[in-house]
C-alpha positions as CSV (number, residue, x, y, z in Angstrom):
1,M,-8.7,-46.9,5.9
2,H,-8.2,-49.9,8.2
3,I,-6.8,-49.6,11.7
4,I,-5.4,-52.7,13.3
5,D,-3.8,-52.3,16.7
6,R,-1.1,-55.0,16.9
7,R,0.9,-53.3,19.8
8,L,1.4,-55.2,23.1
9,N,-0.1,-53.4,26.0
10,P,2.4,-50.8,27.2
11,G,3.3,-50.5,30.8
12,G,1.0,-48.2,32.7
13,R,-1.7,-48.1,30.0
14,S,-3.9,-50.8,31.4
15,F,-4.5,-48.8,34.6
16,T,-5.9,-45.8,32.7
17,N,-8.1,-48.1,30.5
18,R,-9.3,-49.9,33.6
19,Q,-10.4,-46.6,35.3
20,R,-12.2,-45.5,32.1
21,F,-14.0,-48.8,31.9
22,L,-15.1,-48.6,35.5
23,Q,-16.5,-45.1,34.9
24,R,-18.4,-46.3,31.9
25,A,-19.8,-49.4,33.6
26,K,-20.0,-48.0,37.1
27,N,-23.7,-48.8,37.6
28,L,-23.3,-52.4,36.5
29,V,-20.1,-52.9,38.5
30,Q,-21.6,-51.3,41.6
31,R,-24.7,-53.6,41.3
32,A,-22.4,-56.6,41.0
33,V,-20.4,-55.5,44.1
34,R,-23.6,-55.2,46.2
35,D,-24.8,-58.6,45.0
36,D,-21.4,-60.1,45.9
37,F,-21.7,-58.8,49.4
38,K,-24.7,-61.0,50.2
39,N,-22.6,-64.2,49.9
40,R,-19.5,-62.9,51.8
41,S,-18.4,-63.9,55.2
42,I,-18.0,-61.2,57.8
43,K,-14.2,-61.4,57.8
44,D,-14.1,-60.8,54.0
45,L,-16.5,-57.9,53.8
46,D,-13.7,-55.3,53.3
47,Q,-11.6,-57.3,50.8
48,G,-11.5,-56.9,47.1
49,G,-12.5,-59.7,44.8
50,E,-13.8,-61.0,41.5
51,V,-17.2,-59.8,40.2
52,S,-19.2,-60.6,37.1
53,I,-21.2,-58.3,34.9
54,V,-23.3,-58.9,31.9
55,R,-21.4,-57.8,28.7
56,E,-24.6,-56.7,27.0
57,G,-25.0,-53.8,29.4
58,V,-21.5,-52.3,28.7
59,H,-21.5,-50.0,25.7
60,E,-17.9,-50.0,24.3
61,P,-16.9,-47.5,21.6
62,L,-16.4,-48.8,18.0
63,L,-14.7,-47.4,15.0
64,R,-17.0,-47.9,12.0
65,R,-16.6,-47.2,8.3
66,A,-19.6,-45.6,6.6
67,G,-20.9,-47.0,3.3
68,G,-24.0,-46.6,1.2
69,S,-24.0,-50.2,-0.2
70,G,-25.6,-51.7,2.9
71,R,-22.4,-53.6,3.8
72,R,-20.5,-52.2,6.7
73,D,-17.2,-53.2,8.3
74,A,-16.3,-52.6,11.9
75,V,-12.9,-52.6,13.5
76,L,-13.1,-53.5,17.2
77,P,-10.6,-51.9,19.6
78,G,-7.8,-54.1,20.7
79,N,-8.0,-56.4,17.7
80,R,-4.5,-57.8,16.9
81,D,-5.4,-61.1,15.1
82,Y,-7.6,-60.4,12.2
83,L,-7.5,-58.6,8.9
84,E,-10.3,-57.8,6.5
85,G,-11.4,-60.9,4.6
86,D,-10.3,-63.3,7.3
87,R,-12.9,-66.1,8.0
88,I,-13.5,-66.9,11.6
89,R,-14.6,-70.5,12.6
90,R,-17.9,-70.6,14.5
91,P,-17.5,-71.9,18.1
92,Q,-18.9,-75.5,18.5
93,G,-20.9,-76.8,21.5
94,G,-22.3,-74.9,24.4
95,G,-19.5,-72.4,24.8
96,G,-21.7,-69.7,26.1
97,G,-23.1,-66.4,24.7
98,A,-23.9,-65.9,21.1
99,G,-21.3,-68.4,19.9
100,A,-23.1,-71.6,20.7
101,D,-24.9,-73.5,18.1
102,A,-28.7,-73.2,18.0
103,G,-30.4,-75.7,20.2
104,Q,-27.1,-76.8,21.8
105,G,-25.6,-76.0,25.2
106,S,-26.2,-72.9,27.3
107,G,-24.1,-70.0,28.4
108,E,-24.0,-66.5,29.7
109,D,-22.7,-63.4,27.8
110,A,-20.8,-62.1,30.8
111,F,-17.2,-61.6,31.9
112,R,-15.5,-61.5,35.3
113,F,-12.7,-59.3,36.5
114,L,-10.9,-58.6,39.7
115,L,-11.4,-55.4,41.9
116,T,-8.8,-54.2,44.3
117,R,-9.8,-53.6,47.9
118,E,-9.9,-49.8,47.3
119,E,-12.0,-50.1,44.2
120,Y,-14.4,-52.5,45.9
121,L,-14.9,-50.3,48.9
122,D,-15.2,-47.1,46.8
123,L,-18.0,-48.7,44.8
124,F,-19.6,-50.4,47.9
125,L,-19.7,-47.3,50.1
126,D,-20.5,-44.8,47.4
127,D,-23.2,-42.0,48.3
128,L,-23.3,-42.9,52.1
129,E,-22.6,-40.5,55.0
130,L,-23.4,-39.9,58.7
131,P,-26.6,-37.9,58.9
132,N,-26.8,-34.6,60.7
133,L,-23.1,-34.3,61.2
134,A,-22.6,-30.9,62.8
135,K,-19.4,-29.0,63.5
136,R,-19.7,-28.7,67.3
137,R,-16.3,-28.2,68.8
138,L,-13.7,-29.0,66.2
139,A,-11.3,-31.9,66.6
140,S,-8.0,-31.0,68.3
141,T,-6.1,-32.8,65.4
142,E,-7.3,-31.0,62.3
143,A,-7.0,-32.6,58.9
144,K,-4.5,-31.1,56.4
145,E,-5.2,-30.3,52.8
146,L,-3.0,-28.8,50.0
147,R,-3.8,-25.4,48.7
148,R,-2.2,-23.2,46.0
149,A,0.2,-20.7,47.7
150,G,1.7,-18.7,44.8
151,Y,5.0,-19.6,43.0
152,S,8.5,-20.4,44.0
153,T,11.9,-20.5,42.2
154,T,12.4,-24.1,43.1
155,G,10.2,-27.2,43.0
156,S,9.4,-30.4,41.2
157,P,9.4,-30.5,37.4
158,S,5.8,-31.6,37.5
159,S,4.9,-28.3,39.2
160,L,6.6,-26.1,36.6
161,S,4.3,-23.2,35.5
162,V,5.1,-22.8,31.8
163,S,3.1,-19.6,31.4
164,R,4.7,-17.9,34.4
165,T,8.1,-19.0,33.4
166,M,7.7,-17.6,29.9
167,R,6.4,-14.3,31.3
168,H,9.5,-13.9,33.4
169,S,11.7,-14.9,30.5
170,L,10.1,-12.3,28.2
171,S,10.5,-9.6,30.8
172,R,14.2,-10.3,31.3
173,R,14.9,-10.5,27.5
174,I,13.1,-7.1,27.0
175,A,15.0,-5.5,30.0
176,L,18.4,-6.7,28.7
177,R,17.6,-5.9,25.1
178,R,18.3,-9.3,23.8
179,P,18.1,-9.1,20.0
180,G,15.1,-10.9,18.4
181,R,15.2,-13.2,15.5
182,E,13.5,-10.7,13.2
183,E,16.1,-8.1,13.8
184,I,19.0,-10.6,13.1
185,R,17.2,-11.9,9.9
186,A,16.7,-8.3,8.6
187,I,20.4,-7.6,8.9
188,E,21.3,-11.0,7.3
189,A,19.0,-10.2,4.4
190,E,20.6,-6.7,3.9
191,I,24.1,-8.2,4.1
192,A,23.2,-10.8,1.4
193,A,21.9,-8.0,-0.9
194,L,25.0,-5.9,-0.5
195,E,27.2,-8.9,-1.1
196,A,25.3,-9.8,-4.2
197,S,25.5,-6.2,-5.6
198,G,29.0,-5.4,-4.5
199,A,28.0,-1.9,-3.6
200,D,28.8,0.2,-0.5
201,P,31.6,-1.9,1.1
202,A,31.7,0.4,4.2
203,R,28.0,-0.3,4.9
204,L,28.6,-4.0,4.4
205,A,31.4,-3.9,6.9
206,A,29.3,-2.0,9.5
207,L,26.5,-4.5,9.0
208,T,28.8,-7.5,9.3
209,A,30.2,-6.1,12.6
210,E,26.7,-5.4,14.0
211,H,25.5,-8.9,13.0
212,R,28.4,-10.4,14.9
213,R,27.6,-8.2,17.9
214,L,24.0,-9.2,17.8
215,L,24.8,-13.0,17.6
216,D,27.3,-12.7,20.4
217,R,24.7,-10.8,22.6
218,S,22.0,-13.4,21.7
219,R,24.3,-16.2,22.8
220,R,25.2,-14.5,26.2
221,I,21.6,-13.6,27.0
222,A,19.8,-16.9,27.2
223,Y,16.2,-17.3,25.9
224,I,15.2,-19.0,29.2
225,D,17.5,-18.7,32.2
226,P,17.2,-20.6,35.4
227,I,16.2,-17.5,37.2
228,D,13.1,-17.4,35.0
229,L,11.8,-20.7,36.3
230,R,8.7,-20.6,38.4
231,Y,7.0,-23.5,40.1
232,R,3.5,-23.7,41.5
233,R,3.7,-23.9,45.2
234,Y,1.4,-25.7,47.5
235,E,1.2,-25.7,51.3
236,Q,-0.8,-27.7,53.8
237,T,-3.5,-25.7,55.5
238,P,-5.7,-27.0,58.4
239,R,-9.2,-28.0,57.5
240,P,-11.9,-28.0,60.3
241,V,-13.0,-31.6,61.1
242,A,-15.9,-32.4,63.4
243,Q,-15.6,-35.1,66.0
244,A,-18.1,-37.9,66.1
245,V,-18.6,-41.1,68.1
246,M,-20.7,-44.2,67.1
247,F,-22.1,-46.4,69.8
248,C,-22.8,-49.9,68.7
249,L,-25.2,-51.7,71.0
250,M,-25.8,-55.4,70.4
251,D,-28.1,-57.8,72.1
252,V,-26.3,-61.2,72.7
253,S,-28.9,-62.7,75.1
254,G,-30.2,-66.3,74.9
255,S,-33.2,-65.3,72.8
256,M,-30.8,-64.2,70.0
257,S,-30.3,-67.3,67.7
258,E,-27.2,-67.7,65.6
259,H,-29.1,-66.5,62.6
260,M,-30.0,-63.3,64.4
261,K,-26.6,-62.8,65.7
262,D,-25.2,-63.2,62.2
263,L,-27.5,-60.5,60.9
264,A,-26.6,-58.1,63.7
265,K,-22.9,-58.8,63.3
266,R,-23.1,-58.2,59.5
267,F,-24.8,-54.9,60.1
268,F,-22.2,-53.8,62.6
269,A,-19.4,-55.0,60.5
270,L,-20.7,-53.0,57.6
271,L,-21.1,-50.0,59.7
272,H,-17.5,-50.3,61.1
273,I,-16.1,-50.6,57.6
274,F,-18.1,-47.6,56.4
275,L,-16.9,-45.5,59.3
276,R,-13.3,-46.6,59.1
277,R,-13.2,-46.0,55.3
278,S,-15.1,-42.6,55.2
279,Y,-14.1,-40.8,58.3
280,R,-10.9,-40.1,60.2
281,N,-12.2,-38.5,63.3
282,V,-14.9,-41.0,64.3
283,D,-14.6,-43.1,67.4
284,V,-16.5,-46.5,67.6
285,V,-17.6,-47.7,71.0
286,F,-18.8,-51.4,71.2
287,I,-21.3,-52.4,73.9
288,R,-22.7,-55.9,74.3
289,H,-25.6,-56.7,76.7
290,T,-27.5,-59.6,78.2
291,D,-29.1,-58.7,81.5
292,H,-26.0,-56.6,82.1
293,A,-24.0,-54.5,79.7
294,E,-20.3,-53.8,79.3
295,E,-18.0,-51.9,76.8
296,V,-15.8,-54.4,74.9
297,D,-13.1,-54.3,72.2
298,E,-13.8,-55.1,68.6
299,D,-12.7,-58.7,68.7
300,T,-14.9,-59.5,71.8
301,F,-17.8,-57.7,70.2
302,F,-17.8,-59.8,67.2
303,H,-16.6,-63.2,68.4
304,S,-17.4,-63.6,72.1
305,P,-19.9,-66.5,72.8
306,E,-21.4,-64.9,75.9
307,T,-25.2,-65.3,76.4
308,G,-27.8,-64.8,79.1
309,G,-31.0,-63.0,80.0
310,T,-32.3,-59.8,78.4
311,I,-32.5,-56.3,80.0
312,V,-32.1,-53.7,77.2
313,S,-31.8,-50.6,79.5
314,T,-28.4,-51.8,80.8
315,A,-26.9,-51.1,77.4
316,L,-28.4,-47.6,77.3
317,E,-27.2,-46.9,80.8
318,E,-23.6,-48.1,79.9
319,M,-23.6,-45.9,76.9
320,L,-24.6,-42.8,79.0
321,T,-21.9,-43.7,81.4
322,V,-19.3,-43.7,78.6
323,V,-20.7,-40.4,77.2
324,R,-20.3,-38.7,80.6
325,A,-16.8,-40.0,81.0
326,R,-15.4,-39.4,77.5
327,Y,-17.7,-37.8,75.1
328,S,-19.3,-34.5,76.1
329,P,-22.2,-33.6,73.8
330,D,-20.8,-30.1,73.6
331,D,-17.7,-31.4,71.8
332,W,-18.9,-34.6,70.1
333,N,-21.5,-35.6,67.5
334,I,-23.0,-38.7,69.1
335,Y,-24.6,-41.5,67.0
336,V,-26.3,-44.8,68.2
337,A,-26.9,-48.0,66.3
338,Q,-28.8,-50.7,68.3
339,A,-29.5,-54.3,67.1
340,S,-31.7,-56.7,68.9
341,D,-34.3,-59.3,68.3
342,G,-36.8,-57.1,70.2
343,D,-37.3,-59.3,73.2
344,N,-37.1,-57.5,76.6
345,I,-38.3,-58.1,80.1
346,G,-41.7,-56.5,80.4
347,T,-40.9,-54.3,83.5
348,D,-37.9,-52.8,81.7
349,N,-39.7,-51.3,78.7
350,A,-40.8,-48.1,80.5
351,R,-37.1,-47.6,81.6
352,V,-36.0,-48.0,78.0
353,A,-38.4,-45.4,76.7
354,A,-37.5,-42.9,79.4
355,L,-33.7,-43.3,78.8
356,V,-34.2,-42.8,75.0
357,N,-36.5,-39.9,75.3
358,E,-35.0,-38.0,78.2
359,A,-31.3,-38.8,78.1
360,I,-30.2,-40.1,74.7
361,L,-32.2,-38.4,71.9
362,P,-31.6,-34.8,73.3
363,V,-27.7,-35.3,73.0
364,C,-27.4,-37.6,69.9
365,Q,-27.5,-36.7,66.2
366,Y,-29.0,-40.0,65.0
367,F,-30.4,-43.2,66.6
368,A,-30.9,-46.2,64.4
369,Y,-32.6,-49.3,65.8
370,L,-32.4,-52.5,63.8
371,E,-34.6,-55.5,64.7
372,V,-33.4,-58.9,63.4
373,G,-35.8,-61.7,62.8
374,R,-35.6,-65.4,62.4
375,G,-36.4,-65.5,58.7
376,D,-39.3,-67.2,57.0
377,A,-37.5,-70.5,56.7
378,H,-37.4,-70.9,60.5
379,L,-41.1,-70.3,61.0
380,P,-43.7,-73.1,60.8
381,P,-46.4,-72.6,58.1
382,G,-49.3,-70.4,59.2
383,V,-47.4,-68.8,62.1
384,I,-48.1,-65.0,62.3
385,T,-45.2,-63.0,63.6
386,R,-45.9,-60.8,66.5
387,T,-44.7,-57.3,67.2
388,T,-41.9,-57.5,69.8
389,D,-41.9,-55.7,73.1
390,L,-39.0,-53.4,72.2
391,W,-40.5,-52.5,68.8
392,R,-43.9,-51.7,70.3
393,T,-42.1,-49.6,73.0
394,Y,-40.2,-47.5,70.5
395,E,-43.1,-47.3,68.1
396,T,-45.6,-46.0,70.8
397,Q,-43.4,-44.1,73.2
398,V,-40.6,-42.6,71.1
399,P,-41.5,-39.7,68.7
400,A,-41.4,-41.0,65.1
401,G,-39.3,-39.3,62.4
402,G,-36.5,-36.8,63.0
403,H,-33.3,-38.5,64.0
404,F,-34.8,-41.7,65.4
405,V,-35.3,-44.5,62.8
406,M,-36.4,-48.2,63.0
407,R,-36.0,-51.0,60.5
408,K,-36.4,-54.7,60.4
409,V,-34.3,-57.4,58.6
410,W,-35.1,-61.1,58.2
411,H,-32.5,-62.2,55.7
412,R,-28.9,-61.7,55.0
413,R,-29.8,-60.1,51.6
414,E,-31.7,-57.3,53.3
415,I,-28.7,-56.0,55.3
416,Y,-27.2,-53.9,52.7
417,P,-30.4,-52.2,51.4
418,V,-31.5,-51.4,54.9
419,F,-28.0,-50.1,55.8
420,R,-27.9,-47.9,52.7
421,E,-31.3,-46.5,53.5
422,L,-30.2,-45.6,57.0
423,F,-27.0,-43.8,56.0
424,R,-27.9,-42.6,52.5
425,R,-26.5,-39.2,51.7
426,A,-29.1,-36.5,51.8
427,G,-30.7,-35.9,48.4
428,I,-29.8,-39.3,47.0
429,E,-32.8,-41.5,46.0
430,G,-32.9,-45.2,46.3
431,G,-32.3,-47.7,49.0
432,G,-34.3,-50.6,50.3
433,S,-36.5,-51.1,53.4
434,S,-37.9,-53.9,55.3
C-alpha cells in the first residue's frame, strides 16, 4: 500500500501541526531562542522572530513498509510530488546539507521558521518564577478563574453534555412510556405472519390498530426533546493572588561605561519582560542613582543619559522611603534587584551594609545583586581584576545564602544564564553562573 498525500493544506490545520512540531522540538527551539537573545537589541527583546534549528536533531515520524528482501521504501509525510519509481536529480553545487556534491561547496542541514511573540516569550521565560513568593495579605483585586458549576438548560453548543442529555432523554421516554423499536418490530413481524397465513382476521385488525397507535405515540414523544438538553455550566470564582513589588536599583554614575550600562539595562529589561509576562499583581519601581537617587519612570530609567558621582546608600534609602510610603511589608512581597559596577565611595560602604542587614533583608523576600564588568576585551594584557568595594562589602558583611544572592557578568552572552539562575523555579536544574 502506498499513501501519497496530495491535498492542499486545509485551513486551520497548519496551526495544530505547528504546535505539535514545537512540542517535539521544544528543547532545540528553546535553545535557538536563547541564543537569538544574545544578539538582540533591548527594544526588540520581547518581540517574536525567526530562529534556526538543526534538522538532524528533529525526529519526524515516518511511514515505512516492512520487507524481508533488504529493500525498503519510505513514504515521507507531506509528499505531494513523487510516486514510487520516480528518479530524483541530485542537487548540483554547494546547495547545503547532504545534497551537495562531495568536495564541492558547503552548507548547513538546518531550517528557519518564524515564532510569534507569544511563542517566543513562552519558550524564553519557561521554568522561571519569583523565589519565596508568599501570600501575605491578598491583593484587593483577585484573579478570576473558570470552574465547573453543574449543568444548565441553556448554553453554547460546544458545552453540550451528551451523557447528561441522553440520561434525561431516557428518563423522560420511560416516564411517558414511549414505545421502543423492539416493541414495534415485534408487532410488525406478527402482522406480517398473520397476513401471510390469512388466519385470525380479528387478531390482525387488533394488531394493526395497536401498531398505528404505537407509531403515532412514538412520533408525538420525541426521542430527544429540547427539555432534555443539558449544558456544562462554568462560573468565575475568585482566586487568591499575592501582591509583590520589584525594586530595580541601577548605578548610572560616571564609573559605569556604556558597556556596563548596556549589561545592566539588558538585565533589567529581561526582568521587566519576565514580570510583565508572568505576573499580574507585581509592581515595578525603577530607581537610578549617582551620588543621589530618585524614583523614575520606565523610559527615564532605560534612556536617560544622567551621570555623576557614586554613593550607593542613596538608592537603598530611596527604596526604603518608597516602601514606607506605598508598600507595607505586611501586605506586599518585596523583591530587590541591584546592578552596579561595584565602585562606591569608601566611607559609604558601612552605611550600605547596615541598610541591607538591618532594614532591607528583614522585610524583603529576595535580594539579587548583579555586578557588571568591563569585559576581557577592554582590559590590557596581564591586568588582574580586583574585587570591587561593593562586592567586598556584601561578601564580608552580609550573610551568605538564603534570600541574598550575588552574581557577576562580563559579557552580553552571560546575561540570560545568570538571570535564569537567579529566577529559576525551585526544583529545576540548570542555569549558568559567572
